[in-house]
C-alpha positions as CSV (number, residue, x, y, z in Angstrom):
1,X,19.0,-14.5,-18.9
2,X,16.4,-15.6,-16.4
3,X,13.5,-13.1,-15.8
4,X,13.2,-12.5,-12.1
5,X,11.0,-9.4,-12.4
6,X,8.1,-10.8,-10.3
7,X,10.4,-11.7,-7.5
8,X,12.1,-8.3,-7.6
9,X,8.7,-6.5,-7.6
10,X,7.6,-8.5,-4.6
11,X,10.8,-7.7,-2.7
12,X,10.6,-4.0,-3.6
13,X,7.0,-3.8,-2.4
14,X,8.2,-5.3,0.9
15,X,10.9,-2.8,1.8
16,X,14.0,-4.2,0.0
17,X,15.0,-0.8,-1.3
18,X,17.7,1.5,0.0
19,X,18.0,5.3,-0.1
20,X,20.2,6.7,-2.8
21,X,22.7,8.3,-0.5
22,X,25.1,9.7,-3.1
23,X,22.1,11.3,-5.0
24,X,20.8,12.8,-1.7
25,X,24.3,14.1,-0.8
26,X,24.6,15.8,-4.2
27,X,21.2,17.3,-4.0
28,X,21.8,18.7,-0.5
29,X,25.5,19.4,-1.0
30,X,26.3,17.5,2.2
31,X,28.8,14.7,2.7
32,X,27.5,11.2,2.1
33,X,28.7,10.1,5.6
34,X,26.5,12.8,7.2
35,X,23.5,11.6,5.1
36,X,24.2,8.0,6.0
37,X,24.5,8.8,9.8
38,X,21.2,10.7,9.8
39,X,19.3,8.1,7.9
40,X,20.6,5.3,10.2
41,X,19.5,7.4,13.2
42,X,16.0,7.9,11.8
43,X,15.7,4.2,11.1
44,X,16.8,3.3,14.6
45,X,14.3,5.8,16.1
46,X,11.6,4.1,14.0
47,X,10.8,7.3,12.1
48,X,11.6,5.5,8.8
49,X,9.7,2.3,8.7
50,X,10.7,1.0,5.2
51,X,11.8,2.0,1.8
52,X,9.6,1.1,-1.2
53,X,9.9,1.4,-4.9
54,X,7.2,3.5,-6.6
55,X,5.8,1.7,-9.6
56,X,3.9,2.4,-12.8
57,X,1.3,-0.2,-11.8
58,X,0.0,-0.7,-15.3
59,X,3.4,-1.9,-16.3
60,X,3.6,-4.6,-13.5
61,X,0.0,-5.9,-14.1
62,X,-1.7,-4.1,-11.3
63,X,-3.4,-1.3,-13.2
64,X,-6.9,-1.5,-11.6
65,X,-7.0,0.6,-8.5
66,X,-10.0,1.3,-6.3
67,X,-10.9,2.5,-2.8
68,X,-13.4,0.5,-0.8
69,X,-15.6,2.0,1.9
70,X,-16.7,-0.7,4.4
71,X,-19.4,-0.8,7.1
72,X,-19.1,-3.4,9.8
73,X,-21.8,-5.3,11.5
74,X,-22.8,-4.2,15.0
75,X,-20.9,-7.2,16.6
76,X,-17.7,-6.1,14.8
77,X,-18.1,-2.3,15.2
78,X,-16.6,-2.3,18.7
79,X,-13.3,-3.7,17.5
80,X,-12.6,-2.7,13.9
81,X,-8.9,-3.5,14.3
82,X,-9.7,-7.2,14.4
83,X,-11.1,-7.2,10.8
84,X,-8.5,-4.7,9.7
85,X,-5.7,-7.0,10.8
86,X,-7.2,-9.9,8.8
87,X,-7.5,-7.7,5.7
88,X,-3.9,-6.4,5.7
89,X,-2.7,-10.0,5.1
90,X,-4.0,-9.9,1.5
91,X,-1.4,-8.6,-1.1
92,X,-4.1,-6.9,-3.2
93,X,-4.8,-4.5,-0.3
94,X,-2.3,-1.6,-0.2
95,X,-3.7,0.2,2.8
96,X,-6.3,-0.2,5.5
97,X,-7.5,2.8,7.5
98,X,-10.0,2.9,10.4
99,X,-12.2,5.9,9.8
100,X,-14.9,8.0,11.4
101,X,-18.1,9.1,9.7
102,X,-20.4,6.9,7.6
103,X,-17.8,4.1,7.0
104,X,-15.6,2.2,9.5
105,X,-12.8,1.1,7.1
106,X,-11.2,2.5,4.0
107,X,-9.2,0.2,1.8
108,X,-7.0,0.8,-1.2
109,X,-6.9,-2.2,-3.5
110,X,-4.9,-3.0,-6.6
111,X,-5.6,-5.8,-9.0
112,X,-4.8,-6.6,-12.6
113,X,-8.3,-5.7,-13.9
114,X,-12.0,-5.7,-13.0
115,X,-12.3,-9.5,-13.3
116,X,-9.5,-10.0,-10.8
117,X,-11.1,-7.4,-8.5
118,X,-14.5,-9.2,-8.7
119,X,-12.8,-12.4,-7.6
120,X,-11.0,-10.6,-4.8
121,X,-14.4,-9.2,-3.6
122,X,-16.0,-12.6,-3.6
123,X,-12.9,-14.2,-1.9
124,X,-12.0,-11.6,0.7
125,X,-14.6,-8.9,1.2
126,X,-17.8,-10.8,1.0
127,X,-17.5,-12.2,4.6
128,X,-19.2,-12.2,7.9
129,X,-18.7,-8.9,9.7
130,X,-18.8,-6.6,6.7
131,X,-22.4,-5.4,6.0
132,X,-21.9,-2.8,3.2
133,X,-19.3,-2.0,0.6
134,X,-18.9,1.0,-1.6
135,X,-16.2,1.0,-4.4
136,X,-14.6,4.1,-5.7
137,X,-12.7,3.3,-8.9
138,X,-9.6,5.4,-9.6
139,X,-9.6,6.5,-13.2
140,X,-6.1,8.1,-13.2
141,X,-3.6,8.6,-10.5
142,X,-1.6,11.8,-10.6
143,X,0.5,11.4,-7.5
144,X,1.4,8.4,-5.5
145,X,3.8,7.7,-2.6
146,X,4.7,11.4,-2.6
147,X,5.9,11.2,-6.2
148,X,4.1,13.2,-8.9
149,X,3.5,11.1,-12.0
């Protein structure tokens, strides 16, 4: 049988998951039709943006996780969303937050290992407009996507 795991992972990361209505109905002891109606309403209102699988990232080759704190150059400081919108296009970046305090942007990055992370830094982060980078390496994740591991 053909191994389509990488394709499935890509789709799951991009919202191709569905709520387990029967499981929710059993847990809440409410009819599945009621659950379905309420979920569809929340989706229509935009309260639910997407469904996503929660992975054991080591098992899918993305076991190196770190957080990057970025300072922007004075000419970029006034519009941090411009750089943030460029950064979100890279699949290694899980999240981008515009922050207050000593750092303008906070990124969560996942790669296979340190070598891949280093190549990512050279290719993506070492660019005009970013003046300082601080990396915080995650040693072990205990909770992700609201799921305790």
